[in-house]
C-alpha atoms as one frame of an Amber mdcrd trajectory, in Angstrom:
protein
  40.028  10.854  80.179  38.838  12.884  83.148  42.424  13.821  84.039  43.084
  15.004  80.492  39.907  17.087  80.554  40.920  18.570  83.927  44.366  19.490
  82.641  42.858  21.199  79.610  40.425  23.119  81.811  43.219  24.293  84.134
  45.394  25.323  81.194  42.512  27.240  79.648  41.794  29.031  82.926  45.446
  30.034  83.297  45.453  31.354  79.749  42.373  33.454  80.413  43.928  34.809
  83.602  47.070  35.787  81.712  45.017  37.546  79.047  43.059  39.343  81.732
  46.254  40.542  83.407  47.595  41.820  80.086  44.377  43.671  79.330  44.292
  45.122  82.830  47.795  46.561  82.577  47.551  47.851  79.011  46.206  51.243
  80.018  48.304  51.562  83.194  50.706  54.441  83.601  54.058  53.938  81.923
  56.429  52.156  84.254  53.671  51.619  86.848  55.467  48.430  87.841  59.184
  48.649  88.513  59.465  45.373  86.639  58.280  47.088  83.456  60.512  49.462
  81.503  63.289  49.883  84.085  63.719  46.161  84.681  62.144  44.822  81.533
  64.644  42.128  80.603  64.533  38.760  82.400  68.224  38.740  83.309  67.958
  42.026  85.189  64.739  40.970  86.883  66.200  37.651  88.046  69.281  39.433
  89.351  67.216  41.922  91.333  65.054  39.186  92.835  68.051  37.043  93.800
  69.706  40.021  95.480  66.539  41.031  97.311  66.449  44.389  95.520  63.228
  44.218  93.550  60.860  44.666  96.496  62.993  47.528  97.846  62.951  49.258
  94.447  59.182  48.920  94.233  58.780  50.306  97.767  60.970  53.299  96.954
  59.048  53.854  93.722  55.810  54.040  95.706  57.429  56.407  98.212  58.606
  58.757  95.493  55.193  58.805  93.801  53.416  59.506  97.103  55.782  62.170
  98.427  56.292  64.301  95.313  54.203  64.744  92.153  55.801  62.429  89.574
  54.000  63.987  86.590  54.332  67.261  84.710  52.177  68.409  81.788  52.797
  70.317  78.563  51.036  72.674  76.215  49.797  71.306  72.891  52.625  70.346
  70.501  55.252  71.669  72.912  58.175  70.358  74.951  58.641  73.669  76.798
  58.472  73.620  80.598  56.000  76.095  82.068  56.116  77.476  85.627  54.096
  74.610  87.113  56.302  72.021  85.456  59.475  73.670  86.729  58.012  73.889
  90.245  57.182  70.176  90.280  60.563  69.213  88.812  62.270  71.283  91.514
  60.428  69.246  94.135  61.443  66.050  92.384  65.062  67.204  92.389  64.938
  67.927  96.130  63.706  64.371  96.782  66.230  62.805  94.420  69.129  64.650
  96.076  68.282  63.076  99.429  68.361  59.560  97.957  71.698  59.422  96.084
  71.602  55.616  95.869  68.672  55.595  93.431  68.475  55.986  89.653  65.463
  57.391  87.785  63.851  57.276  84.379  61.633  59.895  82.778  58.941  58.659
  80.405  57.568  61.016  77.746  53.962  60.945  76.525  51.690  62.838  74.135
  47.998  63.042  73.382  46.555  61.230  70.366  46.656  64.169  67.931  49.240
  63.646  65.193  51.107  60.686  63.716  52.680  57.960  65.823  56.217  58.742
  64.651  55.846  62.471  65.333  54.378  61.844  68.781  57.182  59.479  69.724
  59.668  62.183  68.807  57.697  64.794  70.741  57.415  62.535  73.787  61.167
  61.986  73.710  61.795  65.746  73.574  59.553  66.186  76.596  61.457  63.516
  78.518  64.750  65.161  77.535  63.478  68.559  78.711  62.551  67.158  82.128
  65.902  65.392  82.519  67.827  68.508  81.481  65.975  70.549  84.092  66.740
  68.010  86.820  70.410  68.049  85.805  70.307  71.849  86.070  69.058  71.402
  89.647  72.227  69.510  90.547  71.287  65.895  89.815  74.001  63.838  88.126
  73.028  62.932  84.586  74.360  59.417  85.266  71.387  58.888  87.600  68.801
  60.005  85.049  67.587  58.566  81.786  65.105  59.976  79.293  63.779  56.782
  77.775  62.366  56.271  74.316  58.945  57.733  74.793  55.652  55.916  74.796
  54.378  58.634  72.488  50.616  58.421  72.179  50.330  54.759  73.222  49.608
  55.218  76.948  46.840  57.827  77.300  45.369  58.569  80.709  42.257  59.918
  78.995  41.267  57.906  75.934  40.275  60.536  73.383  41.387  61.364  69.854
  41.294  65.087  70.611  43.780  67.334  72.439  44.035  66.348  76.114  46.421
  68.045  78.549  46.542  65.138  80.992  47.954  62.924  78.235  50.689  65.435
  77.367  53.068  64.611  80.177  56.290  63.148  81.487  56.435  60.749  84.407
  59.532  60.434  86.608  60.013  57.054  88.259  62.534  55.034  90.252  64.370
  52.674  87.900  67.031  51.033  90.051  70.134  51.579  92.128  73.406  53.402
  91.530  76.076  50.814  90.738  78.906  50.877  93.252  77.215  53.111  95.820
  78.433  52.084  99.334  74.933  51.671 100.761  73.921  49.468  97.835  77.063
  47.354  98.096  76.505  46.892 101.834  72.833  46.086 101.347  71.566  48.908
 103.581  68.145  48.827 101.962  66.201  49.409 105.177  68.068  52.688 105.594
  66.835  53.734 102.166  63.234  52.693 102.667  62.899  54.416 106.030  65.061
  57.454 105.363  63.105  60.604 106.069  62.457  62.973 103.197  62.767  66.543
 104.470  60.818  68.710 102.079  62.485  72.001 101.213  60.515  75.254 101.310
  58.060  77.063 103.526  54.607  75.771 104.405  53.001  78.434 102.203  55.180
  77.461  99.239  54.255  73.801  99.660  50.560  74.655  99.857  50.732  76.766
  96.706  52.599  74.033  94.845  49.928  71.489  95.741  47.232  73.917  94.610
  49.056  74.533  91.332  49.468  70.786  90.799  45.767  70.170  91.378  44.832
  72.896  88.930  47.302  71.593  86.389  46.047  68.021  86.510  42.432  69.089
  86.226  42.920  71.657  83.492  42.404  71.293  79.765  43.374  73.328  76.762
């Protein structure tokens, strides 16, 4: 009887932990884990783990997010890229060019104004706009994907009103280029520790950071 009670208690605790994890990740940034979105299906995940790629992909995802701004923002009800967005996407393109073994996904988001169906369409247009700009910077379209947007379902700021920080796209590492020599030969350490040489003068980099800070903090 005591064993049965213990088993039930353990099972209940595990269930609560699982619910807690789900609640904790609900409001996370889209694709915040490489195992979500880019590697969402179990077959792909198991393959990556068995090949030792998943940890490398996650490490590279963190590198990308720390070395270049992964997020751009949009005006209300617009998928047009302003000057700040183009500047950030140019920096993303410079990083992506130096890591030709990696694929990326761009996630589109909106604020909570408008219907769900309209916002999903708008988020997709924003993702498409970001991908098209990166392609125009010399990135192969085969390495980029504008995914079905999360629309209004992943707000950074939970509000029913217009909110610039929610109107965004997020560029993230999604995997490896199939057939690339370094991937085939398993040269993952070379990828993780490859130096990213930022393009541009010190003044240009400083101004871009200042613009990015203003953009993130601004509202309509």
